[in-house]
C-alpha positions as CSV (number, residue, x, y, z in Angstrom):
1,M,-56.0,104.3,17.3
2,H,-59.1,102.2,17.5
3,A,-63.2,102.8,17.9
4,S,-65.5,101.9,20.5
5,S,-69.5,102.9,20.3
6,Y,-72.2,103.5,21.7
7,N,-76.0,104.2,20.3
8,L,-74.3,103.4,16.5
9,T,-74.8,100.5,14.8
10,E,-71.6,98.6,12.8
11,T,-72.7,99.8,9.6
12,D,-73.5,103.3,10.7
13,L,-69.4,103.7,11.3
14,I,-67.4,104.6,8.2
15,K,-63.7,105.0,9.5
16,K,-63.2,103.3,12.7
17,T,-59.4,104.3,13.1
18,F,-57.2,106.9,12.7
19,R,-53.2,107.8,12.3
20,V,-51.7,110.4,14.6
21,G,-52.4,113.7,12.8
22,E,-55.1,112.1,10.7
23,G,-58.6,114.1,10.3
24,I,-59.4,115.9,13.8
25,V,-59.4,112.9,15.6
26,G,-55.7,112.6,14.8
27,S,-55.1,116.2,15.2
28,V,-56.5,115.9,18.7
29,A,-54.1,113.0,19.8
30,K,-51.0,114.6,18.4
31,Q,-51.5,117.9,20.0
32,G,-53.3,116.5,23.3
33,K,-56.0,119.6,23.1
34,A,-59.7,119.2,23.0
35,I,-61.8,120.7,19.4
36,L,-65.5,121.6,19.9
37,L,-67.0,121.8,16.0
38,Q,-70.4,123.5,15.8
39,D,-70.7,122.0,12.0
40,A,-67.7,119.7,11.3
41,E,-67.6,119.4,7.9
42,K,-66.8,122.7,7.3
43,D,-63.3,121.7,9.0
44,R,-60.8,121.1,6.9
45,R,-59.4,118.1,8.3
46,Y,-62.9,116.8,9.0
47,V,-63.0,112.7,8.0
48,I,-66.3,111.3,7.8
49,C,-66.6,108.5,10.9
50,V,-70.6,108.6,10.7
51,H,-72.9,109.6,8.2
52,G,-74.4,113.4,9.1
53,T,-72.5,114.2,12.0
54,K,-72.7,117.9,12.2
55,S,-71.7,119.1,16.2
56,Q,-68.1,117.4,17.4
57,M,-66.5,117.0,20.6
58,T,-63.3,115.4,20.4
59,M,-61.2,114.9,23.8
60,P,-57.6,113.6,24.2
61,L,-57.6,110.9,26.6
62,K,-54.6,111.0,28.7
63,A,-52.3,109.4,31.5
64,G,-50.2,112.3,33.2
65,S,-49.0,113.9,30.0
66,E,-49.6,111.0,27.8
67,V,-52.2,110.7,24.8
68,L,-53.9,107.2,25.4
69,G,-56.6,107.9,23.1
70,V,-59.6,110.0,21.9
71,I,-63.0,110.5,22.9
72,L,-65.4,111.5,20.2
73,L,-68.8,112.9,20.8
74,G,-71.1,113.2,17.8
75,S,-74.3,114.7,17.2
76,Y,-76.5,115.0,13.5
77,E,-77.4,118.6,15.0
78,V,-75.5,121.7,13.7
79,E,-74.5,123.5,17.4
80,K,-75.4,121.0,19.8
81,F,-72.4,121.2,22.1
82,K,-72.1,124.0,24.2
83,N,-68.9,125.3,26.4
84,K,-70.4,123.6,29.5
85,D,-70.6,119.9,27.5
86,I,-66.8,120.3,26.7
87,I,-65.8,121.3,30.5
88,L,-67.9,118.3,31.7
89,L,-65.8,115.7,28.8
90,N,-62.8,117.0,29.8
91,N,-63.8,116.4,33.3
92,I,-64.7,112.5,32.5
93,A,-61.7,112.0,30.2
94,G,-59.8,113.4,33.2
95,E,-61.3,110.8,35.3
96,I,-60.6,108.0,32.6
97,G,-57.0,108.8,32.4
98,L,-56.3,108.9,36.2
99,A,-57.5,105.6,36.5
100,I,-55.8,104.5,33.8
101,N,-52.5,105.7,35.3
102,N,-53.8,104.2,38.7
103,V,-54.4,100.8,37.2
104,W,-50.7,101.0,35.5
105,L,-49.2,102.7,38.7
106,T,-50.7,99.5,40.6
107,R,-48.9,97.0,38.1
108,K,-45.6,98.3,38.3
109,L,-46.0,97.8,41.9
110,K,-46.8,94.6,42.0
111,E,-43.8,93.7,39.6
112,E,-41.4,95.5,42.0
113,K,-42.6,94.0,45.0
114,E,-42.3,90.3,43.5
115,S,-38.9,91.6,42.2
116,V,-37.9,92.5,45.9
117,V,-39.4,89.3,47.6
118,I,-37.4,87.0,45.2
119,L,-34.4,89.3,46.2
120,Y,-35.1,88.7,49.9
121,E,-35.4,85.1,49.5
122,T,-32.2,84.7,47.7
123,A,-30.4,86.8,50.3
124,K,-31.9,84.6,53.1
125,Q,-31.2,81.7,51.4
126,L,-27.2,82.4,51.0
127,A,-26.8,83.8,54.3
128,E,-28.3,80.2,55.5
129,S,-25.5,78.4,53.4
130,I,-22.3,78.4,54.2
131,D,-21.4,75.8,51.1
132,L,-19.7,77.3,48.0
133,D,-21.6,75.2,45.9
134,D,-25.1,75.4,47.5
135,V,-24.4,79.3,47.5
136,A,-23.5,79.1,43.5
137,E,-26.6,77.1,42.5
138,I,-29.0,79.2,44.4
139,G,-27.8,82.2,43.0
140,V,-28.0,80.5,39.2
141,K,-31.3,79.1,39.9
142,R,-32.4,82.8,41.1
143,C,-31.1,84.2,38.0
144,Q,-33.1,82.1,36.0
145,L,-36.4,82.5,37.5
146,S,-36.2,86.4,37.5
147,Y,-35.2,85.9,33.5
148,N,-38.6,83.7,33.0
149,R,-40.2,86.1,34.7
150,C,-39.2,89.0,31.8
């Protein structure tokens, strides 16, 4: 997983990537469940991302049941975040995941549509031809076209 940040400089970020299961971020990615910490440094899983971080909300970003990444919000204040904040972040993460899922579905539908168009055009050309050599040539060309798209 890679980090994007807002309101931080490049030098503020100590650790930018995590493996699944590593630290709080990796735990959230592995388990798919949010973690709200009022003093992150007291949690045994804590790995410093930004010096001085105290409160931390860590939320999985999902498309369906698949975890795509993790959203992490931190504060330099202890007990900064409330339960209402984690609920809001959960709703935001859900909307982002839904948008990503919609993009994937749209791409898949477009690819399937292209395949159906190729199949339709091939069948149409084959139906119009009665010469065996023409039929074989059309079939070979369409197979090559389909193979090159993959």
